[in-house]
LOPARO-648116 format. One record per residue (C-alpha): residue number from 1; x negated, y, z. Coordinates in steps of 0.2 Angstrom, whole numbers, plus 5000, padded with zeros to 4 digits. Each point is the difference from the previous one (the first is absolute). Layout:
N
[NUM,[X,Y,Z]] ...
***
This chain:
268
[1,[5019,4979,5063]] [2,[4989,5000,5015]] [3,[5013,4997,5013]] [4,[5017,4994,5002]] [5,[5013,5008,5011]] [6,[4995,5016,5008]] [7,[5008,5014,5009]] [8,[5010,5012,4990]] [9,[4994,5016,4992]] [10,[4997,5018,5001]] [11,[4999,5014,4988]] [12,[5005,5002,4982]] [13,[4996,4991,4984]] [14,[5000,5007,4983]] [15,[5008,4991,4986]] [16,[4983,4999,4991]] [17,[4988,4995,5013]] [18,[4989,4985,5000]] [19,[4997,4990,5016]] [20,[4985,5007,5009]] [21,[4996,4985,5010]] [22,[5000,4983,4993]] [23,[5015,4989,5006]] [24,[4990,4984,5001]] [25,[4988,4990,4989]] [26,[5001,5005,4982]] [27,[5008,4989,4987]] [28,[4988,4996,4986]] [29,[5013,5008,4988]] [30,[5002,5016,5009]] [31,[5013,4996,5014]] [32,[4997,4997,5018]] [33,[4999,4984,5010]] [34,[5015,4992,5008]] [35,[5012,5006,5012]] [36,[4991,5015,5001]] [37,[4988,4996,4987]] [38,[4986,5013,4997]] [39,[4998,5010,4985]] [40,[4983,4998,4990]] [41,[4986,5008,5010]] [42,[4996,5011,4985]] [43,[5018,5005,4997]] [44,[4996,5018,5006]] [45,[4984,5009,4996]] [46,[4988,5000,5015]] [47,[4999,5019,4999]] [48,[5019,5001,5003]] [49,[5000,4987,5013]] [50,[4988,5010,5011]] [51,[5011,5015,5000]] [52,[5007,4996,5017]] [53,[5015,4990,5006]] [54,[5011,5014,4998]] [55,[5001,4997,4981]] [56,[5007,4983,5003]] [57,[5018,5006,5002]] [58,[4998,5011,4984]] [59,[4992,4987,4989]] [60,[5011,4986,5006]] [61,[5013,5009,4989]] [62,[4989,4996,4984]] [63,[5007,4982,5001]] [64,[5007,5002,4983]] [65,[4982,4999,4994]] [66,[4999,4982,5006]] [67,[4998,4986,4987]] [68,[5012,4985,5003]] [69,[4991,4985,5007]] [70,[5000,4984,4990]] [71,[5000,4982,5007]] [72,[4985,4990,4994]] [73,[5005,4988,4987]] [74,[5019,5001,5003]] [75,[5009,4992,5014]] [76,[5006,4982,4998]] [77,[5019,4997,5002]] [78,[4997,4992,5017]] [79,[4988,5013,5006]] [80,[5010,5014,5009]] [81,[4998,5011,5015]] [82,[5006,4991,5016]] [83,[5008,5012,5013]] [84,[5004,4997,5018]] [85,[5009,5014,5009]] [86,[4992,5001,5018]] [87,[5011,5015,5006]] [88,[5015,5008,4992]] [89,[5007,5016,5009]] [90,[5018,5002,5003]] [91,[5001,5015,4989]] [92,[4992,4996,4983]] [93,[5001,5015,4989]] [94,[4994,5005,4988]] [95,[4993,4984,4992]] [96,[4984,5003,4990]] [97,[5001,5000,4981]] [98,[4988,5003,4986]] [99,[4994,5018,5000]] [100,[5002,5002,5019]] [101,[4986,5007,5010]] [102,[4997,4988,5014]] [103,[4989,5001,5016]] [104,[4995,4984,5008]] [105,[4986,4990,5009]] [106,[4994,4983,4995]] [107,[4988,4987,5003]] [108,[4993,4988,4987]] [109,[4994,4982,5002]] [110,[4994,4986,4989]] [111,[5012,4986,5000]] [112,[4985,4988,4998]] [113,[4993,5003,5017]] [114,[5010,5013,5009]] [115,[4986,5013,5000]] [116,[5005,5018,5000]] [117,[4993,5010,4985]] [118,[5009,5016,5003]] [119,[5008,5010,5014]] [120,[5008,5017,4996]] [121,[4999,5005,5019]] [122,[4981,5000,4999]] [123,[5000,5011,4985]] [124,[5003,5019,4998]] [125,[5000,5002,5019]] [126,[5014,4988,5002]] [127,[5013,5009,4990]] [128,[5012,4990,4990]] [129,[4999,5000,4981]] [130,[5010,5010,4988]] [131,[5004,4993,4983]] [132,[5013,5000,4986]] [133,[5009,4983,4998]] [134,[5000,4991,4984]] [135,[4988,5011,4990]] [136,[4984,4989,5002]] [137,[4992,5009,5015]] [138,[4999,4984,5008]] [139,[4999,4982,4994]] [140,[5015,4993,4991]] [141,[5004,4988,5014]] [142,[5002,5015,5012]] [143,[5010,5010,4988]] [144,[5012,4985,5000]] [145,[4999,4996,5019]] [146,[5005,5017,5005]] [147,[5015,5003,4990]] [148,[5017,5001,5009]] [149,[4991,5003,5017]] [150,[5006,5012,5013]] [151,[4991,5012,5012]] [152,[4995,4990,5015]] [153,[5000,4983,4992]] [154,[4986,4988,5002]] [155,[4996,4987,4987]] [156,[4987,4986,4997]] [157,[4997,4996,4982]] [158,[4990,4987,4990]] [159,[4994,5006,4983]] [160,[4993,4988,4987]] [161,[4984,5004,4991]] [162,[5009,5004,4984]] [163,[5009,5014,5009]] [164,[4984,5006,5010]] [165,[4982,4999,4993]] [166,[5001,4985,4989]] [167,[4985,4990,4994]] [168,[4989,5016,5001]] [169,[5003,5002,5019]] [170,[4994,5016,5008]] [171,[4982,4999,5007]] [172,[5000,5017,5008]] [173,[5015,4996,5010]] [174,[4993,4982,5004]] [175,[5014,4992,4990]] [176,[4994,4985,4991]] [177,[5006,4994,4983]] [178,[5017,4991,4999]] [179,[5004,5006,5018]] [180,[5018,4999,5008]] [181,[5002,5015,5011]] [182,[5011,5002,5016]] [183,[5005,5018,5005]] [184,[5009,5005,5016]] [185,[5009,5016,4996]] [186,[5009,5013,5011]] [187,[5009,5014,4991]] [188,[5002,5017,5008]] [189,[5008,5011,4987]] [190,[5009,4999,4983]] [191,[5001,5017,4991]] [192,[5004,5007,4983]] [193,[4985,4997,4989]] [194,[4990,5014,4992]] [195,[5009,5000,4984]] [196,[5017,5003,5007]] [197,[5013,5010,4990]] [198,[4999,5014,5012]] [199,[4982,5002,4997]] [200,[5002,5001,4982]] [201,[5013,5013,5001]] [202,[4989,5010,5012]] [203,[4986,5000,4988]] [204,[5011,5004,4985]] [205,[5002,5018,5003]] [206,[5008,5004,4983]] [207,[5012,4985,5001]] [208,[4995,4994,4982]] [209,[4997,4982,5006]] [210,[4982,5000,4996]] [211,[4985,5005,5011]] [212,[4988,5012,4992]] [213,[4981,5002,5006]] [214,[5005,5017,5007]] [215,[5014,4992,5011]] [216,[4989,4986,5006]] [217,[4986,5011,5003]] [218,[5010,5012,5011]] [219,[5008,4985,5009]] [220,[4983,4994,5005]] [221,[4994,5017,5006]] [222,[5016,5001,5011]] [223,[4996,4982,5007]] [224,[4982,5005,5003]] [225,[5006,5015,5009]] [226,[5011,4990,5011]] [227,[4987,4987,5004]] [228,[4989,5014,5006]] [229,[4983,4991,4997]] [230,[4986,5009,4991]] [231,[4994,4992,4984]] [232,[4990,5004,4985]] [233,[5010,5008,4986]] [234,[4995,4986,4988]] [235,[5010,4988,5010]] [236,[5016,5008,4993]] [237,[4994,5000,4982]] [238,[4995,4981,5002]] [239,[5017,4995,5007]] [240,[5009,5010,4986]] [241,[4989,4992,4986]] [242,[5003,4983,5008]] [243,[5019,5002,5000]] [244,[5001,5005,4982]] [245,[4988,4987,4994]] [246,[5010,4986,5008]] [247,[5018,5006,4998]] [248,[5001,5011,4984]] [249,[5001,4984,4989]] [250,[5005,5010,4984]] [251,[4987,5013,5003]] [252,[5012,5015,4997]] [253,[4994,5009,5015]] [254,[5015,4997,5011]] [255,[5005,4985,5011]] [256,[5018,4996,4996]] [257,[5013,4993,5012]] [258,[4998,4983,4991]] [259,[4981,5001,5002]] [260,[5002,5005,5019]] [261,[5014,4988,5003]] [262,[4990,4984,5004]] [263,[5012,4995,5013]] [264,[5015,5000,4988]] [265,[5010,5013,5008]] [266,[5017,5003,4991]] [267,[5001,5017,5006]] [268,[4987,5008,4989]] 
***
């Protein structure tokens, strides 16, 4: 993710969108960097990324295409994320959980010398970052650090190398190998994630508990219409193809409730 806590959002998100703007330095395995770790620079094709900031809300929904990030080499028993709560609002609800869509600003520092390597407030015109918690859109340490966090809360977290960029580091983000990272995070919003039960039922027009290509195609068209941004027709086809490639695990031409249900909703 590129930034930590930021102001809260605006607009709709489809349940199939992919984050338009990186959330921070990309994790070598496909997640973003801490606290608001960024997604890989090439996570979204350049052509798509140039279609205008208006797509960011729509494509943020394709979070379900994100690959989970893996810690480099596995964390040792004594290596864990250290969390310091800097501010806790009187009203703390709802608390963040895996699959929630979060909006936050964050700053990233190297523990070794205190130098800042990332600031979300200087990216994307200073807008806070949106990302889905617990699915690898940020580094593993940030996914852990931002669990059970409430809107308005501020945290300072220390993330060991094994839960950040490990032995490989992240040269593009100026993060050296074996670097311990510090993030200062401010959380603005906790919303239901893109793969909510409500979204599944909304797409599943015939209520057969599986999503056909026609149903998803129609849903994308409706979301594009609501978004109101002009885009090349091929974008619709590319997103539809990506959805089935990455979610239709048995290749039967449908996305079942089980295949859709990455957040373990019992309601489906």
